[in-house]
PDB file of N, CA, C and O in Angstrom:
ATOM      1  N   UNK A   1    -139.824 -15.484 -91.448  1.00  0.00           N
ATOM      2  CA  UNK A   1    -138.815 -16.137 -92.259  1.00  0.00           C
ATOM      3  C   UNK A   1    -138.417 -15.203 -93.408  1.00  0.00           C
ATOM      4  O   UNK A   1    -139.278 -14.598 -94.045  1.00  0.00           O
ATOM      5  N   UNK A   2    -137.146 -15.092 -93.661  1.00  0.00           N
ATOM      6  CA  UNK A   2    -136.622 -14.242 -94.720  1.00  0.00           C
ATOM      7  C   UNK A   2    -136.787 -14.934 -96.066  1.00  0.00           C
ATOM      8  O   UNK A   2    -136.598 -16.145 -96.184  1.00  0.00           O
ATOM      9  N   UNK A   3    -137.138 -14.159 -97.067  1.00  0.00           N
ATOM     10  CA  UNK A   3    -137.248 -14.684 -98.426  1.00  0.00           C
ATOM     11  C   UNK A   3    -136.320 -13.886 -99.330  1.00  0.00           C
ATOM     12  O   UNK A   3    -135.910 -12.775 -98.994  1.00  0.00           O
ATOM     13  N   UNK A   4    -135.997 -14.461-100.475  1.00  0.00           N
ATOM     14  CA  UNK A   4    -135.179 -13.732-101.444  1.00  0.00           C
ATOM     15  C   UNK A   4    -135.863 -12.421-101.819  1.00  0.00           C
ATOM     16  O   UNK A   4    -135.214 -11.379-101.906  1.00  0.00           O
ATOM     17  N   UNK A   5    -137.171 -12.479-102.040  1.00  0.00           N
ATOM     18  CA  UNK A   5    -137.893 -11.275-102.420  1.00  0.00           C
ATOM     19  C   UNK A   5    -137.805 -10.220-101.320  1.00  0.00           C
ATOM     20  O   UNK A   5    -137.617  -9.038-101.606  1.00  0.00           O
ATOM     21  N   UNK A   6    -137.940 -10.638-100.076  1.00  0.00           N
ATOM     22  CA  UNK A   6    -137.834  -9.699 -98.970  1.00  0.00           C
ATOM     23  C   UNK A   6    -136.461  -9.061 -98.887  1.00  0.00           C
ATOM     24  O   UNK A   6    -136.335  -7.873 -98.591  1.00  0.00           O
ATOM     25  N   UNK A   7    -135.435  -9.853 -99.150  1.00  0.00           N
ATOM     26  CA  UNK A   7    -134.067  -9.324 -99.133  1.00  0.00           C
ATOM     27  C   UNK A   7    -133.876  -8.331-100.274  1.00  0.00           C
ATOM     28  O   UNK A   7    -133.269  -7.275-100.090  1.00  0.00           O
ATOM     29  N   UNK A   8    -134.397  -8.672-101.458  1.00  0.00           N
ATOM     30  CA  UNK A   8    -134.302  -7.750-102.601  1.00  0.00           C
ATOM     31  C   UNK A   8    -135.047  -6.443-102.308  1.00  0.00           C
ATOM     32  O   UNK A   8    -134.577  -5.367-102.677  1.00  0.00           O
ATOM     33  N   UNK A   9    -136.183  -6.532-101.659  1.00  0.00           N
ATOM     34  CA  UNK A   9    -136.939  -5.332-101.309  1.00  0.00           C
ATOM     35  C   UNK A   9    -136.144  -4.478-100.314  1.00  0.00           C
ATOM     36  O   UNK A   9    -136.152  -3.250-100.402  1.00  0.00           O
ATOM     37  N   UNK A  10    -135.469  -5.124 -99.380  1.00  0.00           N
ATOM     38  CA  UNK A  10    -134.639  -4.402 -98.412  1.00  0.00           C
ATOM     39  C   UNK A  10    -133.486  -3.703 -99.134  1.00  0.00           C
ATOM     40  O   UNK A  10    -133.167  -2.553 -98.830  1.00  0.00           O
ATOM     41  N   UNK A  11    -132.866  -4.389-100.082  1.00  0.00           N
ATOM     42  CA  UNK A  11    -131.779  -3.796-100.863  1.00  0.00           C
ATOM     43  C   UNK A  11    -132.286  -2.577-101.623  1.00  0.00           C
ATOM     44  O   UNK A  11    -131.621  -1.541-101.647  1.00  0.00           O
ATOM     45  N   UNK A  12    -133.439  -2.690-102.232  1.00  0.00           N
ATOM     46  CA  UNK A  12    -134.025  -1.574-102.972  1.00  0.00           C
ATOM     47  C   UNK A  12    -134.266  -0.383-102.053  1.00  0.00           C
ATOM     48  O   UNK A  12    -134.008   0.759-102.433  1.00  0.00           O
ATOM     49  N   UNK A  13    -134.760  -0.646-100.847  1.00  0.00           N
ATOM     50  CA  UNK A  13    -135.004   0.431 -99.888  1.00  0.00           C
ATOM     51  C   UNK A  13    -133.699   1.107 -99.475  1.00  0.00           C
ATOM     52  O   UNK A  13    -133.649   2.329 -99.329  1.00  0.00           O
ATOM     53  N   UNK A  14    -132.653   0.321 -99.288  1.00  0.00           N
ATOM     54  CA  UNK A  14    -131.354   0.886 -98.912  1.00  0.00           C
ATOM     55  C   UNK A  14    -130.783   1.751-100.028  1.00  0.00           C
ATOM     56  O   UNK A  14    -130.240   2.825 -99.770  1.00  0.00           O
ATOM     57  N   UNK A  15    -130.904   1.287-101.257  1.00  0.00           N
ATOM     58  CA  UNK A  15    -130.411   2.063-102.406  1.00  0.00           C
ATOM     59  C   UNK A  15    -131.203   3.364-102.540  1.00  0.00           C
ATOM     60  O   UNK A  15    -130.636   4.414-102.844  1.00  0.00           O
ATOM     61  N   UNK A  16    -132.502   3.288-102.315  1.00  0.00           N
ATOM     62  CA  UNK A  16    -133.333   4.488-102.358  1.00  0.00           C
ATOM     63  C   UNK A  16    -132.897   5.479-101.290  1.00  0.00           C
ATOM     64  O   UNK A  16    -132.805   6.679-101.548  1.00  0.00           O
ATOM     65  N   UNK A  17    -132.627   4.972-100.086  1.00  0.00           N
ATOM     66  CA  UNK A  17    -132.164   5.843 -99.009  1.00  0.00           C
ATOM     67  C   UNK A  17    -130.828   6.487 -99.369  1.00  0.00           C
ATOM     68  O   UNK A  17    -130.598   7.655 -99.056  1.00  0.00           O
ATOM     69  N   UNK A  18    -129.960   5.744-100.015  1.00  0.00           N
ATOM     70  CA  UNK A  18    -128.676   6.280-100.451  1.00  0.00           C
ATOM     71  C   UNK A  18    -128.886   7.461-101.398  1.00  0.00           C
ATOM     72  O   UNK A  18    -128.222   8.489-101.267  1.00  0.00           O
ATOM     73  N   UNK A  19    -129.790   7.316-102.334  1.00  0.00           N
ATOM     74  CA  UNK A  19    -130.072   8.398-103.284  1.00  0.00           C
ATOM     75  C   UNK A  19    -130.654   9.613-102.571  1.00  0.00           C
ATOM     76  O   UNK A  19    -130.308  10.751-102.890  1.00  0.00           O
ATOM     77  N   UNK A  20    -131.536   9.370-101.608  1.00  0.00           N
ATOM     78  CA  UNK A  20    -132.136  10.465-100.839  1.00  0.00           C
ATOM     79  C   UNK A  20    -131.051  11.216-100.062  1.00  0.00           C
ATOM     80  O   UNK A  20    -131.041  12.446-100.029  1.00  0.00           O
ATOM     81  N   UNK A  21    -130.152  10.475 -99.445  1.00  0.00           N
ATOM     82  CA  UNK A  21    -129.061  11.112 -98.699  1.00  0.00           C
ATOM     83  C   UNK A  21    -128.225  12.011 -99.602  1.00  0.00           C
ATOM     84  O   UNK A  21    -127.883  13.133 -99.230  1.00  0.00           O
ATOM     85  N   UNK A  22    -127.907  11.521-100.767  1.00  0.00           N
ATOM     86  CA  UNK A  22    -127.093  12.312-101.694  1.00  0.00           C
ATOM     87  C   UNK A  22    -127.830  13.593-102.112  1.00  0.00           C
ATOM     88  O   UNK A  22    -127.220  14.653-102.255  1.00  0.00           O
ATOM     89  N   UNK A  23    -129.137  13.479-102.303  1.00  0.00           N
ATOM     90  CA  UNK A  23    -129.930  14.653-102.666  1.00  0.00           C
ATOM     91  C   UNK A  23    -130.028  15.625-101.492  1.00  0.00           C
ATOM     92  O   UNK A  23    -129.961  16.840-101.675  1.00  0.00           O
ATOM     93  N   UNK A  24    -130.188  15.079-100.286  1.00  0.00           N
ATOM     94  CA  UNK A  24    -130.238  15.949 -99.101  1.00  0.00           C
ATOM     95  C   UNK A  24    -128.937  16.719 -98.937  1.00  0.00           C
ATOM     96  O   UNK A  24    -128.951  17.893 -98.567  1.00  0.00           O
ATOM     97  N   UNK A  25    -127.823  16.071 -99.208  1.00  0.00           N
ATOM     98  CA  UNK A  25    -126.535  16.754 -99.138  1.00  0.00           C
ATOM     99  C   UNK A  25    -126.475  17.861-100.193  1.00  0.00           C
ATOM    100  O   UNK A  25    -126.064  18.984 -99.901  1.00  0.00           O
ATOM    101  N   UNK A  26    -126.880  17.542-101.398  1.00  0.00           N
ATOM    102  CA  UNK A  26    -126.864  18.521-102.486  1.00  0.00           C
ATOM    103  C   UNK A  26    -127.764  19.719-102.172  1.00  0.00           C
ATOM    104  O   UNK A  26    -127.468  20.851-102.557  1.00  0.00           O
ATOM    105  N   UNK A  27    -128.860  19.451-101.472  1.00  0.00           N
ATOM    106  CA  UNK A  27    -129.805  20.519-101.124  1.00  0.00           C
ATOM    107  C   UNK A  27    -129.413  21.252 -99.842  1.00  0.00           C
ATOM    108  O   UNK A  27    -130.086  22.199 -99.435  1.00  0.00           O
ATOM    109  N   UNK A  28    -128.329  20.818 -99.209  1.00  0.00           N
ATOM    110  CA  UNK A  28    -127.874  21.468 -97.988  1.00  0.00           C
ATOM    111  C   UNK A  28    -128.677  21.100 -96.758  1.00  0.00           C
ATOM    112  O   UNK A  28    -128.608  21.795 -95.743  1.00  0.00           O
ATOM    113  N   UNK A  29    -129.437  20.020 -96.830  1.00  0.00           N
ATOM    114  CA  UNK A  29    -130.278  19.607 -95.709  1.00  0.00           C
ATOM    115  C   UNK A  29    -129.507  18.825 -94.648  1.00  0.00           C
ATOM    116  O   UNK A  29    -129.921  18.770 -93.490  1.00  0.00           O
ATOM    117  N   UNK A  30    -128.390  18.224 -95.041  1.00  0.00           N
ATOM    118  CA  UNK A  30    -127.552  17.482 -94.107  1.00  0.00           C
ATOM    119  C   UNK A  30    -126.096  17.830 -94.385  1.00  0.00           C
ATOM    120  O   UNK A  30    -125.757  18.331 -95.458  1.00  0.00           O
ATOM    121  N   UNK A  31    -125.253  17.563 -93.419  1.00  0.00           N
ATOM    122  CA  UNK A  31    -123.826  17.839 -93.595  1.00  0.00           C
ATOM    123  C   UNK A  31    -123.153  16.659 -94.302  1.00  0.00           C
ATOM    124  O   UNK A  31    -123.692  15.553 -94.361  1.00  0.00           O
ATOM    125  N   UNK A  32    -121.981  16.927 -94.824  1.00  0.00           N
ATOM    126  CA  UNK A  32    -121.201  15.869 -95.473  1.00  0.00           C
ATOM    127  C   UNK A  32    -120.859  14.770 -94.460  1.00  0.00           C
ATOM    128  O   UNK A  32    -120.868  13.586 -94.799  1.00  0.00           O
ATOM    129  N   UNK A  33    -120.561  15.159 -93.232  1.00  0.00           N
ATOM    130  CA  UNK A  33    -120.254  14.167 -92.200  1.00  0.00           C
ATOM    131  C   UNK A  33    -121.451  13.268 -91.912  1.00  0.00           C
ATOM    132  O   UNK A  33    -121.306  12.055 -91.754  1.00  0.00           O
ATOM    133  N   UNK A  34    -122.637  13.876 -91.844  1.00  0.00           N
ATOM    134  CA  UNK A  34    -123.854  13.084 -91.618  1.00  0.00           C
ATOM    135  C   UNK A  34    -124.090  12.119 -92.775  1.00  0.00           C
ATOM    136  O   UNK A  34    -124.432  10.955 -92.570  1.00  0.00           O
ATOM    137  N   UNK A  35    -123.901  12.624 -93.997  1.00  0.00           N
ATOM    138  CA  UNK A  35    -124.089  11.778 -95.171  1.00  0.00           C
ATOM    139  C   UNK A  35    -123.104  10.617 -95.142  1.00  0.00           C
ATOM    140  O   UNK A  35    -123.495   9.470 -95.359  1.00  0.00           O
ATOM    141  N   UNK A  36    -121.856  10.896 -94.882  1.00  0.00           N
ATOM    142  CA  UNK A  36    -120.825   9.852 -94.894  1.00  0.00           C
ATOM    143  C   UNK A  36    -121.080   8.806 -93.816  1.00  0.00           C
ATOM    144  O   UNK A  36    -120.903   7.612 -94.057  1.00  0.00           O
ATOM    145  N   UNK A  37    -121.492   9.242 -92.636  1.00  0.00           N
ATOM    146  CA  UNK A  37    -121.757   8.298 -91.552  1.00  0.00           C
ATOM    147  C   UNK A  37    -122.878   7.345 -91.925  1.00  0.00           C
ATOM    148  O   UNK A  37    -122.771   6.135 -91.729  1.00  0.00           O
ATOM    149  N   UNK A  38    -123.956   7.902 -92.464  1.00  0.00           N
ATOM    150  CA  UNK A  38    -125.084   7.031 -92.827  1.00  0.00           C
ATOM    151  C   UNK A  38    -124.748   6.177 -94.045  1.00  0.00           C
ATOM    152  O   UNK A  38    -125.160   5.019 -94.113  1.00  0.00           O
ATOM    153  N   UNK A  39    -124.008   6.724 -95.006  1.00  0.00           N
ATOM    154  CA  UNK A  39    -123.618   5.932 -96.174  1.00  0.00           C
ATOM    155  C   UNK A  39    -122.767   4.737 -95.764  1.00  0.00           C
ATOM    156  O   UNK A  39    -122.887   3.657 -96.341  1.00  0.00           O
ATOM    157  N   UNK A  40    -121.914   4.929 -94.775  1.00  0.00           N
ATOM    158  CA  UNK A  40    -121.092   3.824 -94.292  1.00  0.00           C
ATOM    159  C   UNK A  40    -121.980   2.725 -93.709  1.00  0.00           C
ATOM    160  O   UNK A  40    -121.753   1.541 -93.958  1.00  0.00           O
ATOM    161  N   UNK A  41    -122.979   3.113 -92.942  1.00  0.00           N
ATOM    162  CA  UNK A  41    -123.926   2.141 -92.380  1.00  0.00           C
ATOM    163  C   UNK A  41    -124.688   1.422 -93.491  1.00  0.00           C
ATOM    164  O   UNK A  41    -124.867   0.205 -93.447  1.00  0.00           O
ATOM    165  N   UNK A  42    -125.133   2.190 -94.486  1.00  0.00           N
ATOM    166  CA  UNK A  42    -125.862   1.600 -95.612  1.00  0.00           C
ATOM    167  C   UNK A  42    -124.998   0.589 -96.359  1.00  0.00           C
ATOM    168  O   UNK A  42    -125.483  -0.468 -96.762  1.00  0.00           O
ATOM    169  N   UNK A  43    -123.735   0.909 -96.540  1.00  0.00           N
ATOM    170  CA  UNK A  43    -122.816   0.004 -97.235  1.00  0.00           C
ATOM    171  C   UNK A  43    -122.720  -1.337 -96.501  1.00  0.00           C
ATOM    172  O   UNK A  43    -122.737  -2.398 -97.125  1.00  0.00           O
ATOM    173  N   UNK A  44    -122.621  -1.277 -95.197  1.00  0.00           N
ATOM    174  CA  UNK A  44    -122.547  -2.507 -94.405  1.00  0.00           C
ATOM    175  C   UNK A  44    -123.845  -3.297 -94.529  1.00  0.00           C
ATOM    176  O   UNK A  44    -123.823  -4.512 -94.724  1.00  0.00           O
ATOM    177  N   UNK A  45    -124.971  -2.605 -94.417  1.00  0.00           N
ATOM    178  CA  UNK A  45    -126.263  -3.283 -94.535  1.00  0.00           C
ATOM    179  C   UNK A  45    -126.440  -3.916 -95.918  1.00  0.00           C
ATOM    180  O   UNK A  45    -126.967  -5.022 -96.038  1.00  0.00           O
ATOM    181  N   UNK A  46    -125.998  -3.211 -96.953  1.00  0.00           N
ATOM    182  CA  UNK A  46    -126.073  -3.774 -98.305  1.00  0.00           C
ATOM    183  C   UNK A  46    -125.190  -5.006 -98.437  1.00  0.00           C
ATOM    184  O   UNK A  46    -125.602  -6.012 -99.016  1.00  0.00           O
ATOM    185  N   UNK A  47    -123.987  -4.928 -97.906  1.00  0.00           N
ATOM    186  CA  UNK A  47    -123.087  -6.086 -97.955  1.00  0.00           C
ATOM    187  C   UNK A  47    -123.699  -7.278 -97.219  1.00  0.00           C
ATOM    188  O   UNK A  47    -123.594  -8.415 -97.680  1.00  0.00           O
ATOM    189  N   UNK A  48    -124.329  -7.024 -96.091  1.00  0.00           N
ATOM    190  CA  UNK A  48    -124.975  -8.100 -95.341  1.00  0.00           C
ATOM    191  C   UNK A  48    -126.120  -8.718 -96.148  1.00  0.00           C
ATOM    192  O   UNK A  48    -126.278  -9.939 -96.169  1.00  0.00           O
ATOM    193  N   UNK A  49    -126.903  -7.889 -96.799  1.00  0.00           N
ATOM    194  CA  UNK A  49    -128.035  -8.392 -97.575  1.00  0.00           C
ATOM    195  C   UNK A  49    -127.555  -9.227 -98.769  1.00  0.00           C
ATOM    196  O   UNK A  49    -128.085 -10.308 -99.029  1.00  0.00           O
ATOM    197  N   UNK A  50    -126.552  -8.721 -99.490  1.00  0.00           N
ATOM    198  CA  UNK A  50    -126.025  -9.481-100.627  1.00  0.00           C
ATOM    199  C   UNK A  50    -125.397 -10.791-100.166  1.00  0.00           C
ATOM    200  O   UNK A  50    -125.539 -11.815-100.834  1.00  0.00           O
ATOM    201  N   UNK A  51    -124.707 -10.765 -99.032  1.00  0.00           N
ATOM    202  CA  UNK A  51    -124.116 -11.978 -98.482  1.00  0.00           C
ATOM    203  C   UNK A  51    -125.200 -12.998 -98.153  1.00  0.00           C
ATOM    204  O   UNK A  51    -125.050 -14.186 -98.440  1.00  0.00           O
ATOM    205  N   UNK A  52    -126.287 -12.534 -97.554  1.00  0.00           N
ATOM    206  CA  UNK A  52    -127.384 -13.437 -97.216  1.00  0.00           C
ATOM    207  C   UNK A  52    -127.989 -14.064 -98.473  1.00  0.00           C
ATOM    208  O   UNK A  52    -128.299 -15.255 -98.484  1.00  0.00           O
ATOM    209  N   UNK A  53    -128.154 -13.276 -99.521  1.00  0.00           N
ATOM    210  CA  UNK A  53    -128.662 -13.834-100.783  1.00  0.00           C
ATOM    211  C   UNK A  53    -127.711 -14.893-101.340  1.00  0.00           C
ATOM    212  O   UNK A  53    -128.150 -15.944-101.808  1.00  0.00           O
ATOM    213  N   UNK A  54    -126.404 -14.613-101.287  1.00  0.00           N
ATOM    214  CA  UNK A  54    -125.426 -15.592-101.783  1.00  0.00           C
ATOM    215  C   UNK A  54    -125.466 -16.877-100.956  1.00  0.00           C
ATOM    216  O   UNK A  54    -125.384 -17.976-101.504  1.00  0.00           O
ATOM    217  N   UNK A  55    -125.592 -16.737 -99.653  1.00  0.00           N
ATOM    218  CA  UNK A  55    -125.691 -17.923 -98.793  1.00  0.00           C
ATOM    219  C   UNK A  55    -126.921 -18.753 -99.166  1.00  0.00           C
ATOM    220  O   UNK A  55    -126.838 -19.974 -99.294  1.00  0.00           O
ATOM    221  N   UNK A  56    -128.047 -18.089 -99.338  1.00  0.00           N
ATOM    222  CA  UNK A  56    -129.295 -18.791 -99.661  1.00  0.00           C
ATOM    223  C   UNK A  56    -129.162 -19.546-100.987  1.00  0.00           C
ATOM    224  O   UNK A  56    -129.588 -20.694-101.111  1.00  0.00           O
ATOM    225  N   UNK A  57    -128.559 -18.872-101.977  1.00  0.00           N
ATOM    226  CA  UNK A  57    -128.361 -19.505-103.283  1.00  0.00           C
ATOM    227  C   UNK A  57    -127.444 -20.720-103.161  1.00  0.00           C
ATOM    228  O   UNK A  57    -127.742 -21.781-103.711  1.00  0.00           O
ATOM    229  N   UNK A  58    -126.334 -20.570-102.445  1.00  0.00           N
ATOM    230  CA  UNK A  58    -125.384 -21.670-102.281  1.00  0.00           C
ATOM    231  C   UNK A  58    -126.034 -22.857-101.577  1.00  0.00           C
ATOM    232  O   UNK A  58    -125.806 -24.005-101.959  1.00  0.00           O
ATOM    233  N   UNK A  59    -126.826 -22.594-100.572  1.00  0.00           N
ATOM    234  CA  UNK A  59    -127.504 -23.683 -99.864  1.00  0.00           C
ATOM    235  C   UNK A  59    -128.465 -24.430-100.793  1.00  0.00           C
ATOM    236  O   UNK A  59    -128.510 -25.661-100.797  1.00  0.00           O
ATOM    237  N   UNK A  60    -129.233 -23.665-101.582  1.00  0.00           N
ATOM    238  CA  UNK A  60    -130.156 -24.314-102.529  1.00  0.00           C
ATOM    239  C   UNK A  60    -129.398 -25.166-103.537  1.00  0.00           C
ATOM    240  O   UNK A  60    -129.804 -26.285-103.849  1.00  0.00           O
ATOM    241  N   UNK A  61    -128.286 -24.623-104.047  1.00  0.00           N
ATOM    242  CA  UNK A  61    -127.517 -25.320-105.078  1.00  0.00           C
ATOM    243  C   UNK A  61    -126.829 -26.579-104.556  1.00  0.00           C
ATOM    244  O   UNK A  61    -126.487 -27.466-105.338  1.00  0.00           O
ATOM    245  N   UNK A  62    -126.628 -26.664-103.258  1.00  0.00           N
ATOM    246  CA  UNK A  62    -125.963 -27.832-102.684  1.00  0.00           C
ATOM    247  C   UNK A  62    -126.946 -28.747-101.948  1.00  0.00           C
ATOM    248  O   UNK A  62    -126.542 -29.605-101.162  1.00  0.00           O
ATOM    249  N   UNK A  63    -128.234 -28.552-102.214  1.00  0.00           N
ATOM    250  CA  UNK A  63    -129.244 -29.431-101.641  1.00  0.00           C
ATOM    251  C   UNK A  63    -129.713 -29.061-100.253  1.00  0.00           C
ATOM    252  O   UNK A  63    -130.482 -29.800 -99.639  1.00  0.00           O
ATOM    253  N   UNK A  64    -129.260 -27.930 -99.750  1.00  0.00           N
ATOM    254  CA  UNK A  64    -129.674 -27.485 -98.420  1.00  0.00           C
ATOM    255  C   UNK A  64    -130.913 -26.615 -98.495  1.00  0.00           C
ATOM    256  O   UNK A  64    -131.476 -26.389 -99.566  1.00  0.00           O
ATOM    257  N   UNK A  65    -131.314 -26.145 -97.360  1.00  0.00           N
ATOM    258  CA  UNK A  65    -132.468 -25.254 -97.262  1.00  0.00           C
ATOM    259  C   UNK A  65    -131.982 -23.813 -97.177  1.00  0.00           C
ATOM    260  O   UNK A  65    -131.143 -23.472 -96.343  1.00  0.00           O
ATOM    261  N   UNK A  66    -132.517 -22.988 -98.041  1.00  0.00           N
ATOM    262  CA  UNK A  66    -132.161 -21.569 -98.024  1.00  0.00           C
ATOM    263  C   UNK A  66    -132.502 -20.936 -96.677  1.00  0.00           C
ATOM    264  O   UNK A  66    -131.892 -19.943 -96.280  1.00  0.00           O
ATOM    265  N   UNK A  67    -133.460 -21.504 -95.989  1.00  0.00           N
ATOM    266  CA  UNK A  67    -133.859 -20.966 -94.689  1.00  0.00           C
ATOM    267  C   UNK A  67    -132.792 -21.162 -93.612  1.00  0.00           C
ATOM    268  O   UNK A  67    -132.891 -20.579 -92.532  1.00  0.00           O
ATOM    269  N   UNK A  68    -131.781 -21.973 -93.895  1.00  0.00           N
ATOM    270  CA  UNK A  68    -130.690 -22.162 -92.941  1.00  0.00           C
ATOM    271  C   UNK A  68    -129.652 -21.044 -93.011  1.00  0.00           C
ATOM    272  O   UNK A  68    -128.765 -20.967 -92.161  1.00  0.00           O
ATOM    273  N   UNK A  69    -129.759 -20.186 -94.009  1.00  0.00           N
ATOM    274  CA  UNK A  69    -128.842 -19.057 -94.131  1.00  0.00           C
ATOM    275  C   UNK A  69    -129.109 -18.074 -92.998  1.00  0.00           C
ATOM    276  O   UNK A  69    -130.242 -17.917 -92.542  1.00  0.00           O
ATOM    277  N   UNK A  70    -128.052 -17.425 -92.560  1.00  0.00           N
ATOM    278  CA  UNK A  70    -128.190 -16.459 -91.470  1.00  0.00           C
ATOM    279  C   UNK A  70    -127.388 -15.207 -91.791  1.00  0.00           C
ATOM    280  O   UNK A  70    -126.299 -15.271 -92.361  1.00  0.00           O
ATOM    281  N   UNK A  71    -127.955 -14.065 -91.409  1.00  0.00           N
ATOM    282  CA  UNK A  71    -127.241 -12.814 -91.624  1.00  0.00           C
ATOM    283  C   UNK A  71    -125.980 -12.802 -90.773  1.00  0.00           C
ATOM    284  O   UNK A  71    -126.010 -13.097 -89.578  1.00  0.00           O
ATOM    285  N   UNK A  72    -124.877 -12.455 -91.416  1.00  0.00           N
ATOM    286  CA  UNK A  72    -123.609 -12.360 -90.697  1.00  0.00           C
ATOM    287  C   UNK A  72    -123.431 -10.917 -90.207  1.00  0.00           C
ATOM    288  O   UNK A  72    -124.021  -9.985 -90.754  1.00  0.00           O
ATOM    289  N   UNK A  73    -122.633 -10.759 -89.197  1.00  0.00           N
ATOM    290  CA  UNK A  73    -122.405  -9.425 -88.639  1.00  0.00           C
ATOM    291  C   UNK A  73    -121.687  -8.535 -89.650  1.00  0.00           C
ATOM    292  O   UNK A  73    -121.043  -9.014 -90.584  1.00  0.00           O
ATOM    293  N   UNK A  74    -121.814  -7.255 -89.441  1.00  0.00           N
ATOM    294  CA  UNK A  74    -121.113  -6.296 -90.298  1.00  0.00           C
ATOM    295  C   UNK A  74    -119.619  -6.478 -90.240  1.00  0.00           C
ATOM    296  O   UNK A  74    -118.934  -6.307 -91.248  1.00  0.00           O
ATOM    297  N   UNK A  75    -119.098  -6.825 -89.071  1.00  0.00           N
ATOM    298  CA  UNK A  75    -117.660  -7.056 -88.932  1.00  0.00           C
ATOM    299  C   UNK A  75    -117.198  -8.186 -89.842  1.00  0.00           C
ATOM    300  O   UNK A  75    -116.127  -8.104 -90.442  1.00  0.00           O
ATOM    301  N   UNK A  76    -117.993  -9.229 -89.945  1.00  0.00           N
ATOM    302  CA  UNK A  76    -117.628 -10.380 -90.766  1.00  0.00           C
ATOM    303  C   UNK A  76    -117.673 -10.030 -92.251  1.00  0.00           C
ATOM    304  O   UNK A  76    -116.702 -10.270 -92.968  1.00  0.00           O
ATOM    305  N   UNK A  77    -118.773  -9.472 -92.716  1.00  0.00           N
ATOM    306  CA  UNK A  77    -118.897  -9.218 -94.148  1.00  0.00           C
ATOM    307  C   UNK A  77    -117.958  -8.120 -94.631  1.00  0.00           C
ATOM    308  O   UNK A  77    -117.572  -8.112 -95.800  1.00  0.00           O
ATOM    309  N   UNK A  78    -117.592  -7.209 -93.765  1.00  0.00           N
ATOM    310  CA  UNK A  78    -116.684  -6.141 -94.170  1.00  0.00           C
ATOM    311  C   UNK A  78    -115.229  -6.602 -94.228  1.00  0.00           C
ATOM    312  O   UNK A  78    -114.392  -5.906 -94.802  1.00  0.00           O
ATOM    313  N   UNK A  79    -114.916  -7.735 -93.658  1.00  0.00           N
ATOM    314  CA  UNK A  79    -113.535  -8.217 -93.646  1.00  0.00           C
ATOM    315  C   UNK A  79    -113.283  -9.287 -94.704  1.00  0.00           C
ATOM    316  O   UNK A  79    -112.193  -9.859 -94.741  1.00  0.00           O
ATOM    317  N   UNK A  80    -114.266  -9.574 -95.570  1.00  0.00           N
ATOM    318  CA  UNK A  80    -114.071 -10.580 -96.599  1.00  0.00           C
ATOM    319  C   UNK A  80    -112.887 -10.288 -97.500  1.00  0.00           C
ATOM    320  O   UNK A  80    -112.146 -11.198 -97.871  1.00  0.00           O
ATOM    321  N   UNK A  81    -112.707  -9.034 -97.850  1.00  0.00           N
ATOM    322  CA  UNK A  81    -111.630  -8.678 -98.786  1.00  0.00           C
ATOM    323  C   UNK A  81    -110.341  -8.322 -98.088  1.00  0.00           C
ATOM    324  O   UNK A  81    -109.329  -8.096 -98.751  1.00  0.00           O
ATOM    325  N   UNK A  82    -110.344  -8.264 -96.773  1.00  0.00           N
ATOM    326  CA  UNK A  82    -109.137  -7.888 -96.028  1.00  0.00           C
ATOM    327  C   UNK A  82    -108.155  -9.024 -95.972  1.00  0.00           C
ATOM    328  O   UNK A  82    -107.082  -8.885 -95.384  1.00  0.00           O
TER     329      UNK A  82
END
């Protein structure tokens, strides 16, 4: 079962990976294309995690169970602003 703390830990890990990627690029360990491809994936994963946290909060605030929240696909969360 997913918990808020687990989601926050996942977000922290993703942000850490983002920083590592940027350093690897600066050190010449990876190409700009490799960095951009993985950063795009990280962005989607971060959006999914934040969306899941918002769903859990909304469910709690409306008397529901946070455990009923479900991760939405990357396609869904990336089209919120479109």
